[in-house]
C-alpha positions, 0 to 999 in steps of 0.5 A: 938755081937755089937748093934748100934742104930742111931737116928735122931730127933727134926728137920724133920722126926725123925727116928731110925735105928739099926745095929747088927754086921754091918747088918741093922736089922731095920729102921723106921720113927716115923711118921708111929707110931704116925700118925703125918706126918713128926713127929719131936719128939723123935722117941720113938716108932721107937726105941721100934720097932727097939730094938724089932726086935733084942730082945734088951733092951736099956741097951744092946746097945753098941753105940747110935749115933745121926745124927748131932752135935747140938752145931755146929748147935746152933752156926750157929743159933746164928751167923745168928741171930746176923748178922741180929739183931734186924730184926730176933728177932721174929724168934729167940724168937720162936726158943729158947724155943725148943733149951733151953729145948731139943736140947742143952741137947740131951744127956739127952733127948736121955738117958731119951728116952731110959728109963735111961738104956743106960749108955755108950757113945753117938756119935754125927756125923756131919749132912753131914757125916751121909748123906754121910755114908747112901749113900756110906756104903749100896751101891754096890760100893767098891769105889765111889764119894759121893755127899750130897745136902740138906737144911742145916746141921750144916753149910754145905748145900752140900758136896762131897768126896770119899768113899773107902772100909770102910772109907769116906773122905769128902773134900769140902762143900758149906755153909749156907746160900747158899743152893740148898735145901733152894732155892728149898724150897723157890720156894715151899713156893712161889708156895703155897705148904708146905716147907719140904713136898710140894717139890714133888708137885713142881717137879710134877707141873714143866712139866705143865709150861715153864721155862720162869723165869729160866734166871731171877733166874740165873741173879738175885737170884744166881751167879752160877759157872761152878763147881755147887757152887753158891752164893745167893742174900739174899735180895730176901730171908727171911729164915735167919732172918724171919718167911717166906722163901721169901722177898717182893723183891722176890714178885716184881721179880716174878709178885706178892705175893706168891700163897695162900695155897689151892688156884687155881693154875695159869700158873705163878705157873706152870712156876715158878715150871718149872723154878726152876726145870730146874735151880736145874737140871743144878746145880746138873749136874754141881756138878756131873760133877765137882765131877767126874772131881775131884775124877776120880770115876766111880760111884756116891752115893747121899743123902740129901733131894735134892737127892729125886729129881728123875728128877735131878737124872735121868739126872745125870744117863743119861747125867752125866759122871758116869757109875752108881749112887746109891741114899739112899732111905731115902735120907732126915733126916730120913736116917741120923739115918741109916747113923750115925749108919753105920758111927760109925760101919765102920768109927769110929770102923774100921769094914770091909765092903764087898759090894755085887752085890746089895746094903745091904739095903734089898730093904729098907723093914726094918719096921714092918710086920704082920702075916696072923693070926694077921691080921685075928684076927684084922679083925674078931674083927671088923666084916670085911668080907674077903677071905684068899688065900692058896698060893702066886700064887692063891693070885696074880692071883686073885688080877691081875684079879681084877686090870685088871678090873680097880679095885684100890687095897690097897696092904700091904705085909711084912715089911714096907718101910724105906723112903718116897716112897712106894715100894710095901709093903705099896702101892696102885696099879692100871692098868696103861693102863686106861685112867682115872686112874690117875685122879680117883686115885688122886681125889677119892683115894688119895684126892689130886691134879689131876696133881700129877703123879703116878709111874710105877712099872715094872718087871726089865726084861721088864723095858728097853722095856717100858722106856729109861733105860739101862738093866745095870741100875736098880731103885728099890727105885723109885729115877730115872725118865726116858722117856717112849720109843718112840714106846710106845707113842701114835701118837697123843701125838707126837705134843702137843698144850695143855698148863697148866693142859689141858695137863692132857687130852692128852693120851701120851702112852700105859700106860697113867696113869704113863706117865707124861706130858713130857713123863717121868716116875718115875720108880720102877724096881721090881725083885724077890730077893728084892720084893717077892710076889710083883714081883709075882703079876706083873708077874701074871698081865703080864701073864694076860694082856701082860703089865708088869707095874702097878701103884704104889703109897703110901698107904695113903691119902693127909696129912697122913703118909703111913700106918704102921699097918693093922688098918691103912690100913683098915681105909684108905680102908674104908675112900676112894673109894678103891675097894680092900684091900689085907693084906698079903694073905687076900683079902677084897672087898669093896662091901662086907663090912658093913658100906661102902659108896661112898666118894665124892671128897672134894670141895676144890679139884676143885680149883686145876683145870683150867677152 
């Protein structure tokens, strides 16, 4: 038996992943255990969970690997600060303590984190090698092109190459400071959202605006080449030397200072979002076409933070030259832990790889799970009132009937998802046919901005009936958008005059709660092999209503990580206006719980609305 532990830590979204004889046994982000969103500390709890799944102690591991090379990253940091000295002194001064204390001594920190039991070699993979390995090795392709795009690793900000069998060969890269990930994050920052977590909001806001700044971005900010490579005019940015993403010159170009966080959204922010999203999609499409031309491959694997831009992914799938694509579900830094482990097993140890008709990531359901008995013991201990169903059919028919009555359901089943998306294991579900459900779930359940779109979970066999997605393609990880089919749209929505957030009031389709204002939807296709009881619930809802679609959003509220344990789920249930909680085969109804109360929308949410 060969056990390999992969680790990502100290930058963003720390995580751990465990392989045993090349099989993915477990993977999880540290934030789910500590309840600190995007926890960047050493992933001690995630490691403990992963080892526990295999019944191993740290001393029984054969290899421990880290997802990047800290000395190369430190070299880039020093060269960047020296190039801008003395301007960047404040940023340099803030960065150094963590580097000198931990990041330059990662071998020591890792061994200490493993209770000093691990005595063997620690493998350090390059950042984009880890991303590429996480994309190609679990994919269903025997060979493919591989494209990674993110903020920055050591020096690379994007790379491409080819994967064949059990080997990867990255041949080209784009280098810091020219970065699509950092460019998008700069606009995220300027629009008043938090860097490294608000990019989803910017993407969701884009369809409310017009891309009136796109030409300006291409003329003034970047020099874009036909192959998707580009150079940025760094006088508009401040991330190399300062504590902000953008400069005063950037403010002058885009009609004033950045929007203050939590302040009212204006049409400018919507237009800025639309503009940078359009430019991003153009760049990713150019990169994909160039990679195809250079490699001649039929398939493409994607990873890196930019690969979480599902709108760009959808365009690569529908407009690009590749027959199919596969995106790593944990495409950001967390997935680097898995990539480092897979890179060690296949690339360094030369172990064979046998891809199957589906990927090897097990639906990305790689985290903790809890038995009915353990859940019942917890609920009995706090005096909760619940019903325990005897089998899956009874459970799913009961819950489907509640969903059809427009009840909002918290759904916790099986192993927790690895990656940022809830995939039917830690999800909040609703009826997509409801005209009010998007606003209700955003404001009263998620406590977040009402413009944020929700994703449809759809039975895989019916996906092409509702969405412009070929039956040959699947989207089990919610990483591709596709338009709602024209015949499912409402006639009055075909010609729209509403602007900005007024677009929210227009009902666009027969599933309005999951149809974004540009008629797109971020799809999760659900099949029996991967999704089990979740698939059976969708079948029950389809049998009852004739609709094979449910709203699926992550089981958390604004600012919190996705729920991990029954305690997390119950706390979220009781602190929101959720109607029903389903923990495995145990069902709780809010109205039956002691201490329940109606939670009012926090006053700050109103500021996200237009008059």
